[in-house]
PATI-996397 format. One line per field, with one value per atom (N, C-alpha, C): residue number from 1; x, y, z. Coordinates in steps of 0.1 Angstrom, whole numbers. Example, Ala and Ser with C-alpha at 12.3 -4.5 7.8 and 13.67 -1.06 7.14 Angstrom:
# residues 2
k [1/1/1/2/2/2]
px [132/123/132/128/137/129]
py [-57/-45/-33/-22/-11/0]
pz [78/78/78/71/71/79]
This chain:
# residues 185
k [1/1/1/2/2/2/3/3/3/4/4/4/5/5/5/6/6/6/7/7/7/8/8/8/9/9/9/10/10/10/11/11/11/12/12/12/13/13/13/14/14/14/15/15/15/16/16/16/17/17/17/18/18/18/19/19/19/20/20/20/21/21/21/22/22/22/23/23/23/24/24/24/25/25/25/26/26/26/27/27/27/28/28/28/29/29/29/30/30/30/31/31/31/32/32/32/33/33/33/34/34/34/35/35/35/36/36/36/37/37/37/38/38/38/39/39/39/40/40/40/41/41/41/42/42/42/43/43/43/44/44/44/45/45/45/46/46/46/47/47/47/48/48/48/49/49/49/50/50/50/51/51/51/52/52/52/53/53/53/54/54/54/55/55/55/56/56/56/57/57/57/58/58/58/59/59/59/60/60/60/61/61/61/62/62/62/63/63/63/64/64/64/65/65/65/66/66/66/67/67/67/68/68/68/69/69/69/70/70/70/71/71/71/72/72/72/73/73/73/74/74/74/75/75/75/76/76/76/77/77/77/78/78/78/79/79/79/80/80/80/81/81/81/82/82/82/83/83/83/84/84/84/85/85/85/86/86/86/87/87/87/88/88/88/89/89/89/90/90/90/91/91/91/92/92/92/93/93/93/94/94/94/95/95/95/96/96/96/97/97/97/98/98/98/99/99/99/100/100/100/101/101/101/102/102/102/103/103/103/104/104/104/105/105/105/106/106/106/107/107/107/108/108/108/109/109/109/110/110/110/111/111/111/112/112/112/113/113/113/114/114/114/115/115/115/116/116/116/117/117/117/118/118/118/119/119/119/120/120/120/121/121/121/122/122/122/123/123/123/124/124/124/125/125/125/126/126/126/127/127/127/128/128/128/129/129/129/130/130/130/131/131/131/132/132/132/133/133/133/134/134/134/135/135/135/136/136/136/137/137/137/138/138/138/139/139/139/140/140/140/141/141/141/142/142/142/143/143/143/144/144/144/145/145/145/146/146/146/147/147/147/148/148/148/149/149/149/150/150/150/151/151/151/152/152/152/153/153/153/154/154/154/155/155/155/156/156/156/157/157/157/158/158/158/159/159/159/160/160/160/161/161/161/162/162/162/163/163/163/164/164/164/165/165/165/166/166/166/167/167/167/168/168/168/169/169/169/170/170/170/171/171/171/172/172/172/173/173/173/174/174/174/175/175/175/176/176/176/177/177/177/178/178/178/179/179/179/180/180/180/181/181/181/182/182/182/183/183/183/184/184/184/185/185/185]
px [-131/-133/-120/-116/-103/-107/-101/-103/-91/-94/-83/-82/-71/-69/-67/-75/-74/-71/-62/-60/-69/-79/-89/-88/-90/-90/-76/-76/-63/-61/-49/-47/-47/-48/-49/-37/-25/-13/-13/-18/-18/-28/-39/-48/-42/-36/-30/-18/-11/0/-6/-17/-23/-29/-35/-41/-30/-19/-8/-2/-1/5/-5/-18/-28/-29/-27/-27/-15/-3/9/7/1/-1/-11/-20/-30/-25/-18/-14/-4/5/15/8/0/-7/-16/-22/-31/-23/-11/-2/3/7/11/0/-12/-23/-26/-25/-27/-17/-4/7/5/1/-1/-12/-22/-33/-28/-20/-15/-5/3/12/5/-6/-13/-20/-25/-31/-20/-8/3/7/8/11/1/-12/-22/-21/-18/-16/-4/7/19/17/9/7/-1/-12/-19/-10/-2/8/17/22/30/23/10/2/-1/-4/-6/6/18/30/33/31/33/24/11/2/7/13/19/30/38/49/43/34/28/20/14/6/15/27/36/42/44/48/38/25/14/13/16/15/26/38/49/45/39/35/24/14/3/9/18/25/33/39/46/37/25/15/10/9/5/15/28/39/38/34/33/23/12/1/5/14/17/32/39/54/59/50/54/52/45/43/55/58/70/65/69/64/70/80/86/82/74/70/61/54/46/54/66/75/77/77/80/67/55/42/39/31/27/19/12/4/13/26/35/44/42/51/51/39/38/45/45/52/67/73/87/90/80/83/78/66/60/57/56/51/36/31/17/12/-1/-8/-17/-21/-30/-43/-54/-67/-74/-77/-84/-99/-104/-118/-127/-122/-130/-132/-136/-139/-127/-116/-104/-97/-95/-89/-75/-68/-54/-54/-65/-66/-62/-63/-59/-48/-39/-28/-33/-30/-33/-20/-19/-7/-7/4/5/12/7/13/12/1/0/-2/3/3/-10/-21/-34/-40/-34/-40/-38/-31/-29/-34/-43/-49/-57/-58/-65/-78/-88/-102/-104/-113/-117/-131/-134/-147/-152/-161/-167/-180/-184/-197/-197/-185/-184/-184/-184/-183/-170/-159/-147/-143/-140/-135/-122/-120/-108/-104/-91/-85/-85/-89/-88/-87/-88/-87/-100/-110/-121/-134/-136/-148/-146/-155/-154/-150/-147/-143/-128/-125/-111/-104/-92/-84/-71/-63/-51/-39/-42/-31/-30/-17/-14/-3/-5/6/11/24/31/41/39/48/57/70/80/87/87/94/107/117/130/135/142/148/163/171/185/193/190/197/186/189/179/174/161/156/153/155/152/144/132/123/123/128/128/115/108/95/97/94/95/81/75/62/62/58/59/45/42/29/31/24/25/12/13/1/4/-6/-4/-7/4/2/-3/-14/-20/-11/-2/7/17/21/31/25/14/7/5/0/-3/9/21/32/32/37/36/47/42/51/51/61/61/68/64/70/73/85/89/94/88/92/97/107/113/114/110/111/115/118/122/116/113/109/119/121/131/125/131/126/134/127/133/128/120/115/121]
py [355/345/344/332/331/323/328/321/313/301/293/293/294/295/281/277/264/266/258/259/249/255/247/251/241/243/244/248/248/262/266/279/278/290/290/284/286/281/266/260/246/240/246/241/241/252/253/243/241/230/217/214/201/199/209/208/206/213/212/198/192/178/169/171/162/163/175/177/170/172/165/150/145/130/125/134/130/132/143/146/136/131/122/109/102/90/94/105/109/111/117/119/106/97/84/76/77/70/76/89/95/91/91/87/72/64/50/48/55/54/58/69/74/64/58/48/35/31/20/23/35/39/38/43/43/28/20/6/-1/2/-3/1/14/19/13/11/5/-10/-17/-31/-33/-24/-25/-22/-12/-9/-21/-28/-39/-50/-53/-63/-60/-47/-43/-44/-41/-42/-57/-65/-80/-85/-80/-85/-81/-70/-66/-75/-79/-89/-103/-107/-120/-122/-111/-112/-115/-110/-113/-127/-131/-145/-155/-152/-160/-161/-149/-149/-158/-158/-167/-181/-184/-198/-203/-194/-197/-200/-192/-195/-208/-211/-224/-235/-234/-245/-247/-236/-236/-244/-242/-248/-263/-268/-282/-289/-281/-286/-285/-276/-273/-270/-280/-278/-268/-265/-255/-240/-239/-226/-221/-208/-202/-196/-202/-198/-184/-179/-166/-155/-158/-147/-136/-139/-129/-117/-120/-109/-98/-101/-90/-87/-91/-88/-73/-69/-55/-50/-59/-55/-51/-54/-50/-38/-33/-21/-10/-7/4/0/-12/-17/-14/-15/-12/3/10/25/33/36/45/37/25/17/13/3/-1/-6/-10/-16/-26/-35/-46/-43/-43/-40/-54/-57/-70/-68/-56/-54/-60/-65/-70/-85/-92/-106/-115/-109/-117/-120/-132/-135/-130/-129/-124/-109/-103/-88/-83/-70/-64/-53/-52/-43/-29/-19/-5/3/12/21/31/35/45/58/62/73/86/87/99/93/100/94/90/98/94/82/78/67/54/53/41/41/51/51/39/34/22/26/18/19/7/8/-3/-6/-18/-22/-31/-26/-34/-40/-39/-45/-60/-66/-80/-88/-101/-109/-106/-104/-100/-87/-77/-64/-66/-58/-59/-45/-43/-31/-33/-24/-24/-10/-9/5/9/1/4/7/1/3/4/11/13/27/29/42/44/56/60/60/54/53/62/62/70/62/50/42/43/42/42/32/22/12/14/14/14/3/-5/-17/-14/-15/-13/-26/-29/-42/-38/-47/-46/-60/-61/-74/-71/-72/-68/-78/-91/-102/-110/-116/-125/-136/-138/-149/-145/-132/-127/-115/-115/-104/-98/-86/-80/-71/-74/-67/-58/-45/-36/-30/-33/-29/-18/-6/5/10/11/16/29/40/53/56/63/68/80/87/99/95/95/91/102/98/108/112/103/105/116/117/127/138/143/155/153/141/137/137/136/135/121/121/109/99/87/76/66/57/47/34/23/10/4/-1/-8/-22/-31/-45/-49/-57/-61/-77/-82/-97/-99/-112/-116/-129/-131/-144/-147/-160/-165/-174/-174/-183/-196/-205/-218/-229/-226/-237/-237]
pz [760/751/742/740/732/719/709/696/692/688/683/668/663/649/643/635/629/614/609/594/587/581/574/559/550/536/530/517/510/505/504/498/483/476/462/455/461/455/456/467/468/458/456/446/432/429/415/413/423/423/421/428/427/413/408/394/384/385/376/376/388/389/382/385/379/364/358/344/338/344/339/339/349/350/340/335/325/311/309/295/289/297/292/286/293/287/276/276/264/252/253/242/236/246/242/234/239/233/219/218/205/195/199/190/186/196/193/182/183/173/159/159/146/141/149/144/139/146/141/128/126/113/102/105/95/92/102/100/91/93/84/70/68/54/48/56/51/47/55/53/40/38/26/14/15/4/1/11/8/1/6/-1/-16/-18/-32/-41/-35/-43/-45/-35/-37/-48/-48/-58/-72/-74/-87/-92/-83/-86/-89/-80/-82/-95/-99/-112/-124/-124/-136/-134/-121/-119/-123/-120/-125/-140/-147/-161/-167/-161/-166/-164/-152/-150/-159/-162/-171/-185/-189/-202/-202/-191/-190/-191/-185/-186/-200/-207/-221/-229/-226/-233/-231/-219/-217/-225/-228/-237/-252/-255/-269/-270/-274/-274/-284/-294/-304/-299/-287/-281/-274/-276/-270/-256/-245/-232/-228/-235/-231/-240/-250/-260/-254/-243/-237/-232/-229/-223/-233/-246/-256/-263/-257/-264/-263/-273/-274/-262/-255/-243/-232/-232/-221/-224/-236/-240/-230/-225/-215/-202/-199/-186/-187/-199/-200/-201/-206/-209/-196/-195/-185/-172/-173/-161/-164/-158/-160/-147/-147/-136/-141/-133/-137/-130/-139/-133/-132/-120/-117/-116/-120/-118/-129/-140/-150/-149/-160/-159/-161/-166/-168/-155/-151/-138/-137/-148/-148/-149/-151/-151/-165/-166/-179/-176/-185/-184/-187/-178/-180/-180/-189/-190/-179/-173/-163/-169/-181/-188/-179/-172/-162/-148/-138/-125/-120/-123/-118/-126/-137/-145/-138/-127/-120/-106/-103/-90/-88/-75/-72/-65/-68/-62/-54/-44/-35/-38/-44/-47/-36/-28/-17/-20/-32/-36/-38/-39/-41/-28/-29/-17/-9/-16/-10/-17/-8/-13/-21/-31/-39/-44/-45/-51/-66/-74/-89/-94/-107/-113/-119/-120/-128/-120/-108/-101/-86/-79/-65/-61/-49/-43/-45/-49/-51/-37/-37/-25/-26/-16/-16/-22/-27/-32/-48/-52/-67/-69/-78/-80/-95/-96/-109/-109/-120/-122/-134/-131/-142/-145/-158/-162/-169/-167/-175/-177/-188/-191/-193/-182/-182/-189/-187/-194/-201/-212/-219/-210/-209/-201/-186/-183/-169/-170/-164/-164/-150/-148/-135/-133/-123/-120/-108/-110/-99/-97/-85/-82/-71/-74/-64/-61/-48/-44/-37/-41/-35/-27/-17/-9/-1/3/11/25/34/48/56/64/73/84/88/99/96/83/79/71/76/69/54/51/37/28/33/25/18/5/-3/2/5/9/-2/-2/-13/-7/-13/-10/-23/-25/-38/-35/-42/-41/-55/-55/-68/-68/-79/-81/-95/-98/-111/-115/-128/-133/-144/-146/-155/-166/-177/-188/-186/-178/-174/-183/-194/-202/-216]
């Protein structure tokens, strides 16, 4: 009786090589997907920060426009007097923020004498969620608005939003937008 030797099955080395190749083929796309999700989260955080900074600049532009409208109704009214008003003193010194959480549509000026005094909250209880300083859940965002009047008739508005980015091990990130309004009346 003669036995024929047939090669059946795989050796241990072949199995280990096949598993290694399979793992390499799977790990690459998983790492790419993970990094993509982290980048998308950072992009979302950055977009929110840009919008909050834009809101800070736009609020002072709207204040200038409201005062200009008052001037049209009352020619004795000085449309640029609000720039040197006492309510804005903290905006020139330590920086300030505008709290839109109250009943005043223009918001109220809050001093940023300490860093945490300008933390923003997200109020989801309204028909439209909004960021403010007085109600809602504390967020990772903080906005500080700095005003300066380098030349008479020009108000420079610097709105900076800070946040701790999850992508960078909660390192503080910031976005600064600068705008200017002019005494054109």
